[in-house]
C-alpha positions in Angstrom: -119.0 141.0 27.1 -122.4 142.9 27.2 -124.5 139.8 27.5 -127.8 141.8 27.5 -127.1 143.5 24.2 -126.0 140.4 22.3 -129.2 138.5 23.5 -131.5 141.5 22.4 -129.8 141.5 19.1 -130.2 137.6 18.7 -134.0 138.1 19.5 -134.3 140.6 16.7 -132.3 138.6 14.3 -134.2 135.3 15.0 -137.3 136.6 13.3 -135.3 136.7 10.1 -134.0 134.0 7.8 -130.5 132.7 7.3 -130.4 134.2 3.7 -132.0 137.0 1.8 -132.4 137.8 -2.0 -132.4 134.1 -2.6 -129.0 133.1 -1.6 -127.0 135.9 0.2 -126.1 135.1 3.8 -127.4 136.8 6.7 -124.3 138.2 8.5 -126.1 139.8 11.3 -125.5 137.3 14.1 -121.9 136.9 13.3 -121.3 140.7 13.1 -123.1 141.6 16.4 -121.4 138.8 18.3 -118.0 140.3 17.1 -119.0 143.9 17.9 -120.0 142.8 21.4 -117.0 140.7 21.8 -114.5 143.5 21.2 -116.3 146.1 23.4 -118.6 148.0 21.0 -122.1 146.9 22.2 -123.2 150.6 21.8 -123.1 150.1 18.0 -125.2 147.0 17.8 -128.7 148.2 17.7 -128.0 151.1 15.5 -126.1 148.8 13.1 -129.1 146.3 13.2 -131.5 149.2 12.4 -129.7 149.5 9.1 -129.1 145.8 8.4 -132.4 144.3 9.2 -134.2 146.1 6.4 -132.5 143.8 3.8 -133.3 140.5 5.4 -136.0 138.1 4.5 -138.6 136.6 7.0 -137.9 133.3 8.8 -138.5 130.5 6.2 -141.5 128.2 6.7 -141.0 124.4 7.0 -142.4 121.8 4.6 -142.3 118.6 6.7 -140.2 117.4 9.7 -136.7 116.1 9.0 -136.8 112.3 9.2 -134.1 111.1 6.7 -131.5 113.6 7.5 -129.1 112.3 4.7 -131.5 113.0 2.0 -132.4 116.4 3.3 -128.6 117.7 3.6 -128.0 120.4 1.2 -131.7 121.1 0.2 -132.2 124.8 0.7 -135.8 124.3 0.2 -135.8 122.5 3.5 -134.2 125.4 5.4 -137.3 125.9 7.6 -137.4 122.2 8.5 -133.7 122.2 9.4 -134.1 125.3 11.6 -137.1 123.6 13.5 -135.1 120.4 13.8 -132.1 121.9 15.6 -134.4 124.1 17.7 -135.9 121.0 18.9 -132.6 119.1 19.3 -131.0 121.9 21.5 -134.2 122.0 23.7 -134.1 118.3 24.4 -130.1 117.7 24.4 -127.0 119.5 25.8 -125.6 121.8 23.1 -122.2 120.1 23.2 -123.8 116.7 22.5 -125.8 118.1 19.6 -122.7 119.8 18.2 -120.6 116.7 18.6 -123.1 114.6 16.8 -123.5 116.9 13.8 -120.1 118.5 13.4 -118.6 115.3 11.6 -121.9 115.1 9.5 -121.7 118.7 8.4 -118.0 119.1 8.1 -117.8 117.4 4.6 -120.1 120.1 3.5 -117.9 123.0 4.6 -118.5 125.1 1.4 -122.1 125.6 2.5 -123.3 129.2 1.8 -119.7 130.2 0.7 -118.6 128.8 4.1 -121.0 131.0 6.1 -122.6 127.9 7.7 -119.4 126.9 9.5 -118.6 130.6 10.2 -122.0 131.3 11.9 -121.5 128.1 13.9 -118.1 129.2 15.1 -119.5 132.6 16.3 -122.5 130.8 18.0 -120.1 128.4 19.8 -117.9 131.3 21.1 -121.0 133.0 22.5 -122.1 129.8 24.3 -118.8 128.9 25.5 -118.8 131.6 28.0 -121.1 129.6 30.1 -124.1 131.6 29.0 -126.5 128.7 27.8 -129.5 130.8 27.6 -132.5 130.6 25.3 -131.2 133.1 22.8 -127.7 131.6 22.3 -129.0 128.1 22.0 -131.4 129.4 19.4 -128.4 131.0 17.6 -126.6 127.7 17.5 -129.7 126.0 16.2 -130.1 128.5 13.5 -126.4 128.3 12.5 -126.4 124.5 12.4 -129.7 124.5 10.4 -128.3 126.9 7.8 -125.2 124.8 7.4 -127.3 121.7 6.9 -129.7 123.3 4.3 -126.8 124.5 2.3 -124.4 121.7 2.9 -122.0 121.5 -0.1 -118.8 119.6 -0.4 -115.6 121.0 -1.9 -114.5 118.9 -5.0 -111.8 116.5 -4.0 -112.0 117.0 -0.2 -114.1 113.9 0.4 -111.2 111.7 -0.3 -109.0 113.6 2.2 -111.7 113.5 4.8 -112.2 109.7 4.3 -108.4 108.9 4.2 -106.4 107.4 7.0 -104.5 110.1 9.0 -100.7 110.0 9.0 -98.7 108.9 12.0 -97.7 111.8 14.2 -94.5 113.4 13.2 -94.1 111.9 9.7 -94.7 115.2 7.9 -94.3 118.8 8.9 -97.3 121.0 8.5 -96.1 123.5 5.9 -99.1 125.6 5.3 -97.3 128.4 3.4 -95.9 125.9 0.9 -99.3 124.2 0.4 -101.0 127.7 -0.2 -98.2 128.8 -2.5 -98.9 125.6 -4.7 -102.5 126.1 -5.2 -103.6 126.3 -8.9 -106.3 128.8 -10.1 -109.4 128.2 -12.2 -109.4 129.6 -15.6 -112.6 131.6 -15.5 -112.8 133.7 -12.4 -116.3 135.0 -13.0 -119.6 134.2 -11.7 -120.8 133.2 -8.3 -119.1 130.8 -5.8 -121.0 127.8 -6.8 -120.0 128.1 -10.5 -116.5 128.7 -9.6 -116.3 125.7 -7.3 -118.0 123.7 -10.0 -114.7 124.3 -12.1 -112.3 122.8 -9.7 -112.7 119.1 -10.8 -111.5 120.1 -14.3 -108.2 121.8 -12.9 -105.5 119.1 -13.2 -103.4 120.1 -10.4 -106.3 120.9 -8.0 -106.5 117.5 -6.1 -102.7 117.0 -5.9 -102.3 120.5 -4.5 -105.2 119.9 -2.0 -103.5 116.8 -0.9 -100.1 118.5 0.0 -101.3 119.4 3.4 -101.6 115.9 4.7 -103.9 114.8 7.4 -102.6 114.5 10.9 -103.4 112.2 13.9 -102.4 114.4 16.8 -104.8 117.0 18.0 -102.1 119.3 19.0 -100.8 119.1 15.4 -104.3 119.9 14.1 -104.6 122.9 16.4 -101.2 124.1 15.3 -102.0 123.6 11.7 -105.3 125.5 12.0 -103.5 128.4 13.8 -100.9 128.5 11.1 -103.6 128.4 8.3 -105.5 131.4 9.7 -102.2 133.3 10.1 -101.1 132.6 6.5 -104.5 133.2 5.0 -104.6 136.7 6.7 -101.2 137.5 5.1 -102.5 136.3 1.8 -105.4 138.7 2.1 -102.9 141.5 1.7 -101.5 140.1 -1.4 -104.8 138.9 -3.1 -107.6 140.8 -1.5 -107.8 143.4 -4.1 -109.1 140.8 -6.7 -112.2 139.8 -4.5 -112.3 141.9 -1.4 -115.4 140.4 0.0 -115.0 136.7 -0.9 -111.4 136.3 0.1 -112.3 137.3 3.6 -113.8 133.8 4.0 -110.4 132.4 3.3 -109.6 133.7 6.8 -112.8 133.5 8.7 -113.8 129.9 7.7 -110.7 128.3 9.3 -111.0 130.8 12.2 -114.5 129.5 13.0 -113.2 126.0 12.9 -110.3 126.8 15.2 -112.7 128.5 17.7 -114.9 125.5 17.8 -112.2 122.9 18.6 -112.4 123.4 22.5 -116.1 122.3 22.4 -115.4 119.2 20.4 -114.0 115.8 21.2 -110.3 115.8 20.4 -110.8 113.0 17.9 -112.6 115.5 15.6 -109.7 118.0 15.5 -107.6 116.3 12.7 -110.6 116.2 10.3 -111.5 119.8 11.3 -108.1 120.8 10.1 -108.6 118.9 6.7 -112.0 120.5 6.1 -110.8 124.1 7.0 -107.8 123.6 4.8 -110.0 122.7 1.9 -112.2 125.7 2.4 -109.3 128.1 2.5 -107.7 126.4 -0.6 -111.0 126.5 -2.6 -111.6 130.2 -1.9 -108.1 130.9 -2.9 -108.1 128.9 -6.0 -111.4 130.3 -7.3 -111.0 133.9 -6.2 -107.2 134.8 -5.9 -105.1 135.9 -8.9 -102.1 133.8 -9.7 -99.8 136.6 -8.9 -100.2 138.7 -5.8 -99.3 142.2 -5.2 -96.8 143.8 -2.7 -98.7 144.2 0.7 -100.2 147.7 1.1 -98.8 150.1 3.6 -101.5 150.9 6.1 -101.1 153.2 9.2 -99.9 151.2 12.2 -102.5 150.7 14.9 -103.1 148.8 18.1 -105.3 145.8 18.1 -108.1 147.8 19.9 -107.7 150.5 17.2 -107.8 148.1 14.4 -111.2 146.8 15.5 -112.6 150.3 16.3 -111.8 151.3 12.8 -113.7 148.3 11.5 -116.6 148.9 13.8 -116.8 152.5 12.4 -116.6 151.3 8.9 -119.6 149.2 9.6 -119.3 146.7 6.7 -120.0 143.2 8.1 -117.1 141.6 6.3 -114.6 144.2 7.6 -115.9 143.7 11.0 -115.6 139.8 10.8 -112.2 140.0 9.3 -111.0 142.3 12.0 -112.3 139.9 14.5 -110.5 136.9 12.8 -107.3 138.7 12.4 -107.1 139.8 16.1 -107.2 136.0 16.9 -104.4 135.5 14.5 -102.4 138.3 15.9 -102.8 137.2 19.5 -101.5 133.8 18.5 -98.7 134.8 16.3 -97.6 138.3 17.3 -97.2 139.1 13.6 -97.8 142.9 13.3 -98.2 142.7 9.6 -101.6 141.0 10.1 -103.0 144.1 11.7 -102.9 145.8 8.2 -105.5 143.5 6.8 -108.7 144.8 8.2 -107.8 148.5 7.3 -107.0 147.3 3.8 -110.3 145.6 3.6 -112.0 148.7 4.6 -110.3 150.6 1.9 -111.4 148.0 -0.8 -114.9 147.4 0.4 
């Protein structure tokens, strides 16, 4: 991994805010980490030259975070949250900060259309290489701060996260069946927040959400997350045409959670699966059509070629989907997954 290029990119990006145009997520830190990770550091600065022009300045704070519960989910406090986590990560080991805040933030996994957790997943992966330098700690702080400022629960998921886990082995984790049983909202128009607000009015939503039952075993949780990313990647081939950008997050959100597991206490793995499932289920229910199409035929490619094509395409969602899909392919060996990034590149 070209550490210098990534750290230079973080330096440039940390002068900008986590959002632009009022609510759109800054994908820069996530995309550059993926580009460097997969051997394309030479593309990073040119890509940033084009991307930085659309971003806003770093938001100013109003006053320091004291009562964190009341400040969760308040985007006007974004500057305060960024300053709070910058201070926390200067004063405490990053794994300790992550371990404290992960269970607090997890119930609000819908934050920024799931970009809060996605950005954290990329930041943790960059730090987990043992490079705990100033730029990477700052990136984790900005990622956590963004998640906190946009903290947003998924309707119905709070009951799952608060429930008692099942005994190990009492239920198989059948992700495919659970995904296939998800209902759809009636009015698939408007932004993500408007769509999520419709879920409480869908009679089958909460029963469908509860079909993937919580687990107690960390190994079951990891296996469930791995399967969730795999199945969500295959579903992109069936449903991606309806919302090519937004359905990427049904794959990248659980991928971010899965990547973060090794940095967390194993007691947090089961609720992490529950929250990731809720995120993928919600994105599917509010963006995917009821009936999918036959998967497209895409020219076969090796994993390195898949990412190289995504890097040449240059769209941040195509890059991040390719990054997530290659993780899923490495875990499953399912070559059909390798078609998804190229398909996204055709659609976006």
